[in-house]
C-alpha positions in Angstrom: 35.4 232.0 76.9 36.4 235.5 78.2 36.6 236.1 81.9 33.9 238.2 83.5 34.9 238.0 87.2 37.1 240.5 89.1 39.9 239.4 91.3 37.8 240.2 94.4 34.8 238.2 93.0 37.0 235.2 92.3 38.5 235.3 95.9 35.0 235.5 97.4 33.7 232.7 95.2 36.7 230.5 96.0 36.5 231.1 99.7 32.7 230.6 100.0 32.8 227.5 97.7 35.6 226.0 99.8 33.7 226.5 103.0 30.5 225.0 101.5 32.5 221.9 100.4 34.1 221.5 103.8 30.8 221.9 105.6 29.2 219.4 103.2 31.9 216.9 103.8 31.7 217.4 107.5 28.0 216.7 107.7 28.0 214.1 104.9 25.6 216.2 102.9 25.3 216.1 99.1 24.7 219.9 99.3 28.4 220.3 99.7 28.7 219.5 96.0 27.3 223.0 95.2 30.5 224.5 96.4 32.3 223.0 93.4 30.3 225.2 91.1 31.5 228.3 92.9 35.1 227.1 93.0 35.1 226.1 89.4 33.8 229.5 88.3 36.5 231.1 90.4 39.2 229.0 88.8 38.0 229.7 85.3 37.3 233.4 86.0 34.0 233.0 84.2 30.4 233.0 85.5 27.7 231.7 83.1 25.0 233.6 85.0 26.9 236.9 84.3 26.9 236.0 80.6 23.1 235.4 80.6 22.6 238.9 82.0 25.4 240.4 79.9 27.3 241.8 82.9 30.8 241.6 84.2 32.6 242.5 87.5 36.0 242.5 85.7 37.7 245.8 85.1 39.3 246.7 81.8 42.8 246.5 83.2 42.6 243.3 85.2 45.4 241.6 83.2 43.7 238.2 83.0 41.0 238.8 80.4 43.0 240.0 77.5 40.7 243.0 77.1 
């Protein structure tokens, strides 16, 4: 599984996912679980939706992909 997320994309996904998790826990909502998908994709550096559309936000010289 090769990474397809840029560093900026991973930071945004991690931040937004964390906020969704915190808000979900605060209000006791099951929707907070959706934040885990965003955080997990940020940690792995791979987005399955990007793979479906054969796209990537990762540059050639990001240093994480091994490209």
